[in-house]
N, C-alpha and C positions, 0 to 999 in steps of 0.2 A: 636482077640482083646486083649487077655491076654497072657503074656509071663512069663517065669521064670526069676526073677531078677538075674542078674549076677554081679560079682565083677569087670569085665572088663568095661572100659568106653564105652559109647554109641558112635555110629558113628554120625558124624555131619549131619545136615539136607541136605546139598548139596549132600553128598555121598548117603544118603538114597533116595533122590529125583531122582538121576541118576539111581539107581537100580530099582526104581518104574517105571521110563520111559521105561526101557528095557522090563518090563513085559507087557506093554501096546501095542496095535496095532499101526502101523505106522499112523501118522496123529493125534494122540491123544494129547490133550493139558492139562497140569497141571493147575488147577484152584485154588485149596485151599489146604493149609497144616494145619493139626490140631497139635498143639504143646502141648505136655503133658510131664511133668517131673516125672510122676508116674513110678517107676522102673518096675512095673508089667504090664504096658500098651504097646501095640504095637505102632509103628509109622503109621500114616494114611495120605494119600494124595488122593485128589479127582481129577479125570481126566474127561474131556469131550471127549468122543469117536468120531470118524469121523461121525457116524450116529446121533450124538447129545445126546446120552445117557450119563448119569453121573454115574461114578463108583468109589467106594472107593478101594484103594489098601492098604493092611496092611503088614507091614514088621517087622521083629524082629529088634529092634533098636541096638542090640549088634552085630549081625552078618550080617544084611542086607538081610537076607533070606525073600523072598516073602511068606507070610503066607496064602494069599487068597485075593479074591475080593468080593465086595458086591454092588449091584445096589443101588444108592442113592434114586431113586424115588420109587422103589418097595420093599424096606426093610419094615419090619412089622411096626416099629414105625413111619416111614414117612407116610405110608398108614393110620395109626391110627390118625396121626396129621391132615392129609388132610380130614379124615372123620369127625373129631371134628370141623374143621374150615369150610369145604365146602360140607360135605356129599358126597364127591367125584363127585360133580356135577358142579364144576367150579363156575362161577359167580352166577348162580341161586342158588346154594347151599349156598353160602355166604349170600345171601339175605334171604333165608329161616332160616338160623341159627340166623341172626339178628332179624328176626320177632319172632322167638321162645324166644329169650332173652328178647325182649321188652314186649311181652305178659306175660312173667313170672312176670314182675312188676305188671301188672294188676291182675294176679292170687294171688300174695302176698297181695296186698291191699284189694281186695274183700274177700279173705279168712280170713284175720284178722277181717274184718267187720262182716262176718258171725259168726265167733267164739266169738266175743267180749261178755264177760259174762254180762248178764243183771239181772238175778235173783239169780245166784249162786256166791259164793265167787271166787275171782280171783285164789286163791290157788287151789281150786277144779278143775278149768278149765285148769290147767296146767298138769293134769295127766289123763290118760284114765280111764274110768269107766268100769272095766272088769266085773262088775256085769250085764251089759247089754247083750243082745243077738241079733243075726242077724244083720240087717242093722244098728241098733242103735249103736252096738259095733264098727262096721267098721267106722261109722261117728265120734265116739268119738276118735278113734285111729287116723283117718285122720286129725281131727281138731287139736289135741294136737301135733301130729308130725309136722304138718305144722307150728305151732307157734314156736316150738323149732328150726325149720329149717329156719324160715323166715329171720333172720339176716344173716345167712351164704349164703342163696340163693340170697339175695340182694347184698351181697359182690361179689358173683360169677358173677352176671349179670353186675354190674357196673364196675368190673375190667376187664371183657371180652369185653365189648362194644367198648372201644377205638381201638380194633384190628379188628373190623368189616369192611367189604368192602365198605359200603355206609356211614353210620353215622360216623364211626371211622375216615374216611378221612376228612369229613366235620368238625368234632370236632377238628382234628389236625390242620386244616387250620385256624379255628377260634382262637384256643389257640395260634398259632404262630403269627397271625396278632395282637393279644393283648399282644405280648411279654411274653406269659406265657407258651409257648411250647418248640419248638426246639431251639438249640443254635443259636446265631447270625450267619448269613450266610447260614442257611439251606434253606431259601426262597429268595435267591438273594441278601442278605445284603452284601455279598462279594463273590468274585469268585476267582478260582485258575486256571488261564490259563496256557498253556504249550507251550514250544518251543522245537521242536524235536532237539536233539543234532545233530550236523553236522556229516553226515555219518551213522547215526543210521538207520538201515533198519527196516521197519515195518514188523513184522511177519505176514505170511499169515495164516489166520484162516482156520480151516477145514470147508468144505461146506456140506450143506444138501440140495440137490436140487439146487434152486436158492437163498437160504438164507444162511447167515453166521451162523455157529453153535456157535459163541461167541457173547456176547452182551457187554462185559466189555469195548470194545473200542468205542462204540457209544457215540456221544456227548449227554449231558443232562442226563447221567446216575445218578441214586440216589442209596443210600445204599440198599433200598429194592430190587434193581435189581441184586445185587451181589449174588454169589452162597454161601450164608451163611445159616446154618440151623436155627440159631436164632440170633437176633440182638436187641439192645435197641430200644424201641418205639420212643424215642425222635430223633433218628438219621435216621429213616427210609426214610424221604424225603430229607435228606441232599445230595446235589450234591457231587459226588465223585471227589476228587481233581485229577489233572493231573500233570505229571512230568514236571518240569520247568528248568531243567539244560540245559545250552547252551554250555557245553564243550563236546569234543569228548571222551566219556567214555563208558566202558563196563557196563553191568547191575550189580547192587549191588547184591551180592550173598545172597541167602536165609539165610544161616547161620549167616551172618553179620546183617541181619534184626532181627533175633532172639536175637542176642547179644544186638542190639540197643534197642529192646523192653524191655529186662531185665534191661538195664541201666535206663530205664524210669519207672521201677517198675512193669512191666508186665512180669511175669516169667513162669506161668503155666496155662493150661486150656483155651487156646484161639485159634483163627483161624487167618490165614493169607491168604487173597485173593491175588493171584499173578497177576502182570500186564499182560494184554493180547494184548497190542499194544505198539507202540513206545512212546506213551504219557501216558500210564497207570502208576499206582502207586501200591505199596504194601499197602494193607489195613489191619491193625491189629484190630481185633474186640474181645474185652474181655467182656464177658457177664456172670459174676458170680452171685450167689444167692443174694449177698448183692448189691443192686442198687448203693450204694455210691462208689463202686469200679469199676463201668462200665467205659470202655475206648474205644475210637475209634481213631486210629492214622493213618494218611496218610503219607507215606514215599516215597520220590522221588526215582524212580528205578535206577537212575544213580549216583546221589551224596550221597544218603542216608540221605538227609536233611528231617527233620520233617516238613511237610507242614501244618499239623493241628493235635492238640492233644486235643480231646474233652473229657471232664470229667463230672461227675455228677454235679459238681458245676456250669457248663456252662448251664445246663438245666433251663427251665422256671419252675414256680411253678406247673403248671399242669403236665408237663412231669415228674417232681419229684414224684408227687402223683401217676401217672400212672405206673411209674417204680416200686414203692413199691406194688401197687395193682397187677401188673403182676406177680411179684415174689411170692406173696401169692397165686394168682390164680393157678399158675403152681406147687404149693407145694414145692417151692425151698427155701423160706426165712429162716425158722427155722428147716430145715432138715426133718427127718422121721416123727416127730410129725406133721409138716405142711402137709405132704402127707396123714397121717392118718386122720387128720381133714377134708381135702378135700375129701378123699374117703368116709368118713361117711356122709358128706353132699350130695355127689353125689348119694350114695346108698339110702339115705333118700328121695331125690327127686324122684328116681325111685319108692320107696315104696309109695310115694304120688300119683304117676300116677296109680299104681296098686290098691291102696285102693279106689281111685276115680272111677276107672272102675268097681270095685266090687260093690260100692254103686249105681252106675248107673244101673248095671245089676239087682240088687235086687229091685230097685225102678220101673223100667219100666214094664208096662203091656205087656203081650205077643202080639207080632205083632205091637208094637208101638215104636216110637223113644225114648220115656221116658224123653223128655225134660220138664222142669218145665213149667206149664201153665202161660199165661200172666195174671197179676193181673188186675182186673177191676178198682180198686180204689188205684192204686199205688201212693205213695207220689211223690212230684216233683223231689226230689233228685238233686237239683240244684248244690250242692257242688260236688257231684260225677260227674255229667255231665261236670262241669267246669274243674274238675281235669283231666278227660279223654280228653277233648279238648286240654288242656295245654300239656298233655302227647303226644298227636298226633302231636302238633306243634313242640315239642322238638325232637320227633322221627318221621320225616315225613313218612318214609316207613311204620311204624306202623299206623300212622294217615290215610294213604290211605287204608290199610287193614281194619281198624276200620270202615271207611266210607262204604266199600264194605259189611262188615258184617251188618251194620245198614240198608243198602238198601235191602239186602237179607231178613233181619228180617221183614222189613216193607212190602215187596212185596210178597215174596214166602211164608215164614212161617206165616206172619201176616194174609195173605188171607186164608191159611189153617186153622188157628185158628178160624177165623170168620166163615168159612163154618162149622166147627165142632160145634161152639156155636149155629149157626142157625139151 
């Protein structure tokens, strides 16, 4: 990934891509080119192998020497990303992560209510009482730590939920229908149909069993289906444009696409998804730390015509807010300081879980569950119940889980409590 900067000029992208192809097994298809102008970075191309596996090929940009390959799906950071998003469990993992995020909102609200100072000064409640011993000390640390982390945890949850598999999709659809989300055309407002140039031969994709190993040529493809590591939230459901030249022309060279992107102001740190069919397009995706600079450009593979140039200013109000939230959530917006803040919040949340477990362990009697007993004369708590119902309506997946917890509490645990009291 890292090379020694040299005084000689870099090879152009077409020459590098040709050398990368020679290093791949026969039948492999180039899908993505990572464009970097950092003199110390290697050139990277992603290929889909005949068996469907995706592999990155790294080359010295000055000599064209192949430096090595790395699996896209099995590299450490990709596994870590999928663990964070899906727990490596696919769709069920996505739903579990969404549930965890939603229930964190409940934990924040109820935690603040339990902490709220009634008899002591607010200032005293904002620092742990280290004069205490045992469980009381753990409780003080847990409560104060939770208060200091509440705002950051809330920001984490709210900025991550738009990417969730269930609620996030519904939220994006609602925002788009209200003209607050994706740019015009993302949900059928306009379409970009293609006419295959006369004499253009459709490339034959590699096969895996009875299925094609490529998806980019399928009709109805959207940005989320493209082989991109990251992409703007606002463009995820936008249909991918298709080439519409009707002249007999050869494919626009990759190097010319890079020059065209530079002329449009996109010069460094972006990805180009290459066309995989006769009607495919070059898709330039620029996803920098500053959301205002995000760009998605569709380029006709024959004429080099810019079919669509999507910028931050084209986003709806909701998508603009989500873009900033995502950049902060990922620790990208204000550099290392952003990463440090996110790391401290994450470690603090882990500490909250640890101190909560310690408090439970110290509270529980030997051989018992240690759950708090049901109060005989509990207040109505109408405001809390109303809030939970509204939260369940706003987040339906959480509402279903809340209903299941309530049923279990009334049937299983409620009966056990009554038997104990009797």
